[in-house]
C-alpha positions in Angstrom: 3.7 -3.8 14.4 4.0 -5.9 10.9 6.0 -8.7 12.3 3.3 -9.5 15.1 0.9 -9.8 12.1 3.6 -12.0 9.9 3.5 -14.1 13.3 -0.3 -14.6 14.0 -1.5 -14.8 10.4 1.4 -17.8 10.3 0.0 -19.0 12.9 -3.5 -18.9 12.0 -2.6 -20.6 8.7 -1.2 -23.2 10.2 -3.9 -24.4 12.5 -6.6 -24.1 9.7 -4.7 -26.4 7.5 -3.6 -28.7 9.9 -7.3 -29.0 10.8 -8.4 -29.3 7.4 -5.7 -32.0 7.0 -6.8 -33.9 9.6 -10.8 -33.8 8.9 -9.8 -34.4 5.4 -8.3 -38.1 6.3 -10.7 -39.1 8.6 -13.1 -38.4 5.5 -10.6 -40.9 3.2 -10.6 -43.2 5.8 -14.6 -43.6 5.9 -15.0 -43.4 2.6 -12.2 -46.5 2.6 -14.5 -48.7 5.1 -16.3 -49.6 2.2 -16.1 -52.5 -0.4 -13.6 -52.6 -3.5 -14.5 -51.6 -6.6 -13.0 -50.8 -9.4 -13.5 -48.2 -11.5 -10.2 -47.2 -13.2 -11.3 -48.4 -17.0 -11.6 -45.8 -19.6 -9.8 -42.8 -18.6 -10.6 -40.6 -21.6 -14.2 -40.7 -21.0 -13.9 -40.2 -17.1 -11.7 -37.3 -17.7 -14.0 -35.9 -20.2 -16.8 -36.3 -17.5 -14.8 -34.2 -15.0 -14.9 -31.2 -17.7 -18.3 -31.4 -19.0 -19.9 -32.4 -15.2 -18.1 -31.0 -12.7 -15.8 -28.6 -14.3 -18.3 -27.1 -16.7 -21.6 -28.0 -15.1 -23.8 -29.8 -18.0 -26.4 -31.5 -16.3 -27.1 -28.4 -13.7 -28.0 -26.5 -17.2 -31.6 -28.6 -17.6 -32.6 -25.6 -15.8 -31.4 -22.9 -16.5 -32.7 -20.1 -14.0 -30.9 -21.9 -10.8 -28.0 -22.9 -13.3 -27.1 -19.2 -14.0 -27.5 -18.4 -10.6 -25.4 -21.2 -9.5 -22.8 -20.3 -12.1 -22.4 -17.0 -10.5 -21.5 -18.3 -7.4 -19.1 -21.4 -8.5 -17.5 -19.6 -11.1 -16.8 -16.7 -8.1 -15.2 -19.1 -5.6 -13.7 -20.9 -8.0 -11.9 -17.6 -9.7 -12.1 -15.1 -6.9 -10.3 -17.4 -4.3 -7.1 -17.1 -6.7 -6.3 -13.9 -5.1 -6.3 -16.0 -1.4 -2.8 -17.2 -3.5 -1.3 -13.1 -2.7 -3.3 -12.7 0.5 -1.6 -15.6 1.9 1.6 -14.4 0.6 1.2 -11.3 1.9 0.1 -12.1 5.2 3.4 -14.4 5.4 6.1 -12.0 4.0 4.3 -8.7 5.6 3.7 -7.2 1.9 0.5 -5.3 0.5 -0.5 -6.5 -2.9 2.7 -8.5 -4.0 1.8 -9.2 -7.2 0.8 -5.2 -8.5 4.2 -4.1 -9.0 4.8 -7.2 -11.3 1.6 -6.9 -13.3 1.2 -3.7 -14.0 -2.2 -2.7 -15.5 -3.0 -6.2 -15.8 -3.1 -6.6 -11.9 -6.1 -3.9 -12.0 -8.0 -5.5 -14.7 -7.6 -9.0 -12.5 -8.9 -6.9 -9.7 -11.9 -5.7 -11.3 -12.4 -9.2 -13.1 -12.7 -10.3 -9.5 -14.7 -7.6 -8.4 -17.6 -8.7 -10.7 -17.7 -11.9 -9.9 -17.9 -10.9 -6.5 -20.9 -8.5 -7.3 -22.5 -11.7 -9.2 -21.9 -14.1 -6.2 -23.5 -11.7 -4.4 -26.6 -11.8 -6.4 -26.6 -15.7 -6.8 -26.7 -15.7 -3.3 -29.1 -13.7 -2.2 -31.6 -15.0 -5.1 -30.6 -18.3 -3.6 -31.8 -17.1 0.2 -35.0 -16.1 -1.9 -35.9 -19.1 -3.5 -35.7 -21.0 -0.1 -36.7 -19.0 2.6 -39.6 -16.7 0.4 -41.0 -18.5 -2.4 -39.7 -21.5 -0.7 -39.2 -24.0 -3.3 -41.1 -27.2 -3.0 -37.5 -29.2 -3.3 -35.7 -26.9 -1.3 -38.3 -27.1 1.7 -38.8 -31.0 2.2 -39.0 -32.8 5.3 -35.7 -33.9 5.1 -34.0 -30.8 5.1 -35.5 -29.6 8.6 -33.7 -28.3 11.1 -29.5 -28.5 10.6 -29.4 -29.5 6.6 -31.7 -26.0 5.5 -29.1 -24.3 8.4 -26.2 -24.9 6.7 -27.5 -24.0 3.5 -28.3 -21.1 4.5 -25.2 -20.4 6.5 -23.3 -21.4 3.9 -24.9 -18.7 1.6 -24.6 -15.6 3.8 -21.0 -16.6 4.6 -20.3 -16.0 0.5 -22.3 -12.5 0.9 -20.1 -11.2 4.0 -16.9 -12.7 2.5 -17.5 -10.9 -0.8 -18.8 -7.7 0.9 -15.2 -8.1 2.8 -13.2 -8.2 -0.4 -15.5 -5.0 -2.2 -14.8 -2.7 0.9 -11.4 -3.6 1.6 -10.9 -2.8 -2.4 -13.0 0.5 -1.4 -11.0 1.3 1.4 -7.8 0.5 -0.2 -8.1 2.8 -3.2 -8.6 6.0 -1.1 -5.3 5.0 1.2 -4.0 5.3 -2.6 -5.0 8.8 -3.2 -3.9 9.5 0.2 -0.3 8.5 -0.5 -0.7 6.8 2.5 2.6 4.3 3.4 2.4 0.3 2.3 -0.2 1.0 -0.1 0.8 0.4 -3.4 -0.2 2.7 -6.3 -2.7 0.8 -9.0 -5.4 1.9 -11.9 -8.7 2.5 -10.6 -10.5 -1.1 -10.2 -13.4 -1.5 -12.4 -16.2 -1.5 -9.8 -15.0 0.1 -6.5 -13.2 2.8 -7.9 -16.7 4.1 -8.2 -17.4 3.6 -4.6 -14.2 5.3 -3.4 -17.0 8.4 -2.2 -18.3 6.5 0.1 -15.8 7.0 2.9 -14.1 10.1 1.3 -14.6 11.7 4.7 -12.6 9.4 6.5 -9.2 9.7 8.0 -6.3 7.9 7.2 -6.3 5.9 10.1 -9.4 5.1 10.2 -9.3 4.1 6.4 -6.3 1.9 7.6 -8.1 0.3 10.2 -11.1 -0.5 8.0 -9.4 -1.7 5.2 -7.0 -4.4 7.6 -10.3 -5.3 9.7 -11.9 -6.2 6.0 -8.4 -7.8 4.8 -8.4 -9.8 8.4 -12.0 -10.7 8.5 -12.2 -12.1 5.0 -9.1 -14.4 5.4 -10.1 -15.5 8.7 -13.6 -16.0 7.0 -12.2 -18.2 4.5 -9.9 -20.2 6.4 -13.5 -20.8 8.7 -14.7 -21.5 5.5 -12.4 -24.1 4.7 -12.9 -26.0 8.0 -16.3 -26.1 7.8 -16.4 -27.3 5.0 -15.8 -31.1 5.7 -18.7 -30.9 8.1 -21.1 -29.3 5.4 -23.1 -30.2 2.2 -20.8 -27.9 0.7 -18.1 -30.4 0.6 -19.4 -31.7 -2.7 -17.2 -28.2 -4.1 -14.0 -30.8 -3.7 -15.5 -33.7 -4.1 -17.7 -33.4 -7.0 -14.4 -34.1 -9.1 -13.5 -37.4 -7.8 -16.9 -38.0 -8.0 -17.8 -37.1 -11.4 -14.6 -38.8 -12.7 -15.3 -42.1 -11.1 -18.8 -42.2 -11.8 -20.7 -45.2 -13.5 -20.0 -45.7 -17.6 -22.2 -48.7 -18.3 -25.3 -48.0 -19.5 -27.9 -46.7 -16.3 -30.4 -49.7 -16.7 -27.4 -52.5 -16.2 -28.2 -54.0 -12.7 -24.7 -55.2 -11.8 -25.0 -59.0 -10.7 -23.9 -60.4 -7.3 -20.7 -62.9 -8.0 -21.3 -64.8 -4.4 -24.8 -65.3 -6.0 -23.5 -66.7 -9.1 -20.9 -68.4 -7.5 -23.8 -70.1 -5.2 -25.7 -71.1 -8.3 -22.8 -72.6 -10.0 -21.9 -74.8 -6.7 -25.5 -76.1 -6.3 -25.3 -77.1 -10.0 -22.0 -78.3 -9.6 -20.6 -79.3 -6.7 -17.3 -80.5 -8.0 -16.2 -76.8 -8.4 -17.0 -75.6 -4.8 -14.1 -74.9 -2.5 -13.1 -77.2 0.3 -12.8 -73.8 2.2 -15.1 -71.2 1.5 -13.6 -69.1 4.2 -15.9 -66.1 5.5 -19.3 -65.3 3.9 -19.8 -62.5 2.3 -23.1 -60.7 2.8 -25.5 -60.7 0.1 -26.2 -57.0 -0.4 -25.5 -54.4 2.0 -27.1 -54.1 5.6 -24.5 -51.0 6.9 -22.6 -48.4 5.4 -19.6 -50.7 5.8 -21.6 -53.1 2.8 -21.6 -50.8 0.4 -19.1 -50.1 -2.2 -15.9 -47.2 -1.3 -17.8 -45.5 -4.2 -21.2 -45.0 -2.6 -19.9 -43.5 0.2 -17.8 -41.3 -1.5 -21.1 -40.7 -3.3 -22.8 -39.7 -0.1 -20.2 -37.4 0.5 -20.7 -35.9 -2.4 -24.4 -34.8 -2.1 -24.9 -31.5 -2.7 -28.7 -31.6 -1.1 -30.1 -30.3 -4.0 -33.1 -32.3 -4.2 -33.3 -32.9 -8.3 -33.2 -36.7 -7.8 -36.2 -36.4 -5.0 -38.1 -33.6 -7.2 -37.9 -36.5 -10.5 -39.1 -39.5 -8.2 -42.4 -40.6 -9.6 -42.8 -42.5 -6.0 -42.1 -39.0 -3.9 -44.4 -37.0 -6.8 -47.3 -39.6 -5.6 -46.8 -39.1 -1.7 -44.8 -42.1 -1.1 -41.8 -41.9 1.7 -39.1 -42.2 -0.6 -36.2 -39.7 -0.9 -33.1 -40.4 -3.1 -31.8 -36.9 -1.5 -32.6 -38.7 1.9 -30.7 -42.0 1.3 -27.7 -40.1 0.5 -28.1 -38.2 3.7 -28.6 -41.1 5.8 -26.2 -42.6 4.4 -23.5 -39.9 5.1 -24.9 -39.7 8.6 -24.8 -43.2 9.6 -20.6 -43.3 7.8 -20.2 -40.3 10.2 -21.4 -42.5 13.3 -19.1 -45.2 12.5 -16.4 -42.7 11.9 -16.8 -41.1 15.5 -17.1 -45.0 16.3 -13.7 -45.5 15.4 -12.5 -42.4 16.6 -13.3 -42.8 19.9 -12.6 -46.8 20.2 -9.6 -47.0 18.1 -11.7 -49.4 15.9 -15.2 -50.0 15.0 -17.6 -51.1 18.1 -20.9 -52.5 17.4 -23.6 -50.1 18.3 -26.3 -52.1 17.2 -27.3 -49.7 14.5 -27.0 -50.3 10.8 -28.1 -48.3 8.0 -30.9 -50.9 7.3 -33.9 -50.3 9.4 -32.0 -47.7 11.7 -31.4 -45.1 8.9 -33.5 -45.9 5.7 -36.7 -47.7 6.5 -38.4 -50.5 4.6 -41.3 -48.7 3.4 -38.8 -46.5 1.5 -37.0 -49.7 -0.2 -40.5 -50.7 -1.4 -41.8 -48.1 -3.4 -38.4 -47.6 -4.9 -39.4 -48.2 -9.1 -35.8 -48.4 -10.0 -36.4 -46.0 -13.1 -33.1 -44.8 -12.6 -34.9 -40.8 -12.3 -32.5 -40.0 -9.9 -29.0 -40.8 -10.9 -30.3 -39.4 -14.5 -31.2 -35.9 -12.4 -28.2 -35.8 -10.3 -25.6 -33.3 -11.5 -22.6 -34.8 -10.4 -24.0 -38.7 -11.1 -24.3 -39.5 -7.6 -26.7 -42.8 -7.8 -29.0 -43.6 -4.8 -30.6 -46.2 -6.7 -27.5 -48.1 -6.4 -27.7 -48.2 -2.3 -31.3 -48.7 -2.7 -31.0 -51.7 -4.7 -27.8 -53.3 -1.8 -30.0 -52.6 0.8 -33.2 -54.5 -1.1 -30.9 -57.2 -2.0 -30.1 -57.7 1.6 -33.9 -57.5 2.8 -34.8 -60.3 0.4 -31.9 -62.1 0.6 -30.7 -62.3 4.2 -34.2 -61.6 5.9 -36.2 -63.5 3.4 -37.9 -60.1 4.0 -40.4 -59.1 0.5 -43.8 -58.8 -0.2 -45.8 -61.4 -0.7 -46.5 -61.0 -4.1 -42.2 -60.7 -4.7 -42.2 -64.4 -3.1 -44.9 -65.6 -5.1 -43.0 -64.3 -8.3 -39.4 -65.5 -6.7 -40.8 -69.3 -6.6 -42.8 -69.2 -9.8 -38.9 -68.1 -10.8 -37.3 -70.7 -8.7 -39.7 -73.5 -10.3 -41.1 -72.4 -13.3 -38.4 -70.4 -14.5 -40.6 -67.6 -15.5 -43.0 -64.9 -13.3 -46.0 -66.8 -13.6 -47.6 -70.2 -12.4 -47.0 -72.0 -15.2 -44.4 -75.1 -16.0 -42.2 -74.8 -18.4 -44.6 -77.7 -20.4 -47.6 -75.9 -19.9 -46.1 -73.1 -21.0 -46.9 -72.6 -24.7 -50.5 -74.8 -24.4 -51.9 -71.0 -26.0 -50.7 -72.0 -29.0 -53.0 -75.2 -29.2 -56.1 -72.9 -28.2 -55.3 -70.8 -31.1 -55.0 -72.9 -34.1 -58.0 -74.9 -33.2 
């Protein structure tokens, strides 16, 4: 019987790892469709960001209540899943609680610690479900979350509760089986939480207890493997990508706008034509119109977005009823990138589908509402930069499509002709001084 379970487990684990690896490879390819961007500088500061922002959740604690609840879920996910290593080895080798004989009392301490985290995880998930569905916190119930995004968030929270319940129920049944000296069940010291609930199943026969324990064991690991393969299709991919995203976050001051070398060269060649290359090559697109015009870091940002809505909640344009939502900018970028990836999967290479990120996903009205105040960048717990995408799309609108409000065009014309935003020639700019001195 054990050999059949081992074979089934190995097949299940192999299939789960294969499918997950395949999707991860696809996501990596999609991210690399973006333009190159060198973010290899100052590695010490980047590792510091990983420790503080991704691991330490530093920016989350600007809002203490949800931060503490999130930490419960986050810590339990990271730490409790250490036990998955033992479950995997037990499944492959046909053993039960492989590490217990070697760790002695420390093993029971570890399981007890995991149980505390599991309970805290359940508390955190239930609280988040209440905040989303009963309290209806504003940033968690905005229009861009209608449909799948809201269902995705609820599904993950419910799944976490179910998985942790399986883990605790499995331990209760296991301890009852230890008391009855059932074969294959290693004796351990009482576990910190579940040892107080063994009477729940006291009237069950050893065979029934064994069936319950095995069902919970299998459902727990099947749930973990299912979660692993659901992750790349969900906003919860940030569990993995939050770490590299924090490492590659922008280190320059937030208000610093990155100049386009192509534009600088255009001005240089206009002023000094002799420096213009004889073969300019393929013209570069000014700004971005589709996801492939963005940098790979912009695309990593899109896949890393947690959809928490802190960016939109902090956006002054959104607060005043404008259409702009920085969260939607990131969600739209990810959705368009996924669409491009499916196009490549179907055709081998990308075939023009007549769609672009600009206009088909993100409207001009949204882009023009942005005040470039950096509030969305400051608010993001893992330093995602929606403003970078907004700025590149606006550059494309203005520089390639000459699509700008009349007020902007007047300002552009003044800068071009008078080297200032105002409609005064350089010779007349200091005329006000003469009037003051009269």
